[in-house]
C-alpha positions in Angstrom: 12.2 -21.9 -2.8 12.1 -20.9 0.9 13.3 -23.1 3.7 11.4 -21.2 6.4 8.1 -23.0 7.3 5.0 -21.4 5.9 1.5 -22.7 7.0 -2.0 -22.2 5.5 -4.7 -22.1 8.2 -8.3 -22.5 7.3 -11.6 -22.1 9.1 -15.3 -22.0 8.1 -17.9 -19.6 9.4 -21.7 -19.1 8.9 -21.7 -15.8 7.1 -19.8 -13.8 4.5 -19.7 -10.9 7.0 -18.0 -13.0 9.7 -15.5 -14.4 7.1 -14.6 -10.9 6.0 -14.3 -9.7 9.6 -11.9 -12.5 10.5 -9.9 -12.1 7.3 -9.5 -8.4 7.8 -8.7 -8.7 11.5 -5.9 -11.3 11.1 -4.2 -9.3 8.3 -4.5 -6.0 10.3 -3.1 -7.7 13.4 -0.2 -9.0 11.2 -0.8 -12.6 12.1 -1.4 -13.6 8.5 0.2 -12.1 5.4 -3.0 -12.6 3.4 -6.5 -14.2 3.7 -9.0 -15.2 1.1 -12.7 -15.7 1.6 -14.6 -18.2 -0.6 -18.2 -19.3 -0.6 -20.8 -20.0 0.0 -20.0 -23.7 0.4 -22.3 -26.4 1.7 -20.9 -28.3 4.7 -22.2 -31.6 6.0 -21.2 -32.7 9.5 -22.5 -34.2 12.8 -23.0 -31.8 15.7 -24.2 -32.9 19.1 -25.6 -36.1 17.6 -27.4 -34.5 14.8 -26.6 -34.5 11.1 -26.2 -31.0 9.8 -26.2 -29.3 6.4 -25.2 -25.7 6.5 -24.2 -22.9 4.1 -20.7 -21.6 5.2 -17.8 -19.5 4.0 -14.2 -20.6 4.0 -11.3 -18.4 5.2 -7.8 -19.4 4.1 -4.8 -17.6 5.7 -1.1 -17.8 5.0 1.5 -17.2 7.7 4.8 -18.4 9.0 5.0 -21.3 11.3 6.2 -19.2 14.3 2.8 -17.3 14.2 0.6 -20.4 13.8 -0.6 -20.8 17.4 -1.1 -17.0 18.0 -3.1 -16.9 14.8 -5.2 -19.9 15.8 -5.8 -18.4 19.3 -6.8 -15.1 17.7 -9.3 -16.7 15.3 -10.8 -18.6 18.2 -11.4 -15.3 20.1 -13.1 -13.8 17.0 -15.1 -16.9 15.9 -18.8 -17.3 16.7 -18.8 -21.1 16.7 -18.5 -23.1 20.0 -15.9 -25.4 18.3 -14.5 -23.7 15.2 -12.7 -25.6 12.5 -9.0 -24.6 12.6 -6.8 -26.6 10.3 -3.1 -25.8 9.7 -1.2 -27.3 6.8 2.5 -27.0 6.4 3.3 -25.6 2.9 5.8 -27.8 1.2 7.3 -25.0 -0.9 6.8 -21.4 -1.7 8.4 -19.1 -4.2 11.2 -16.9 -2.8 9.5 -13.7 -4.0 6.2 -14.6 -2.3 8.0 -15.6 0.9 10.0 -12.4 1.0 6.7 -10.5 0.5 5.1 -12.4 3.4 8.0 -11.6 5.7 7.9 -7.9 4.8 4.2 -7.7 5.4 4.3 -9.6 8.7 7.2 -7.5 10.0 5.9 -4.0 9.1 
């Protein structure tokens, strides 16, 4: 298993098109080794004092810790939400083969 920190960053958006646009952009920019789009999901939250229920799509991206802030800044630039959800989770372990693939993709 790899000792280099890997993170998984997630966000939600209001359309499949936006989710795919963000996923493709972060991979093309080599800020994430891969990105998956899932949805639709139903999100419940409070926004500006109102309870909301919205259909959203979830984007999950894997990268190395050293690219985390650049990736989050780039997603913020692309995102249509005023306050996008950006959550980064440190991956506890990753297979050596997958990690080597990530490094290769991110360094190309």
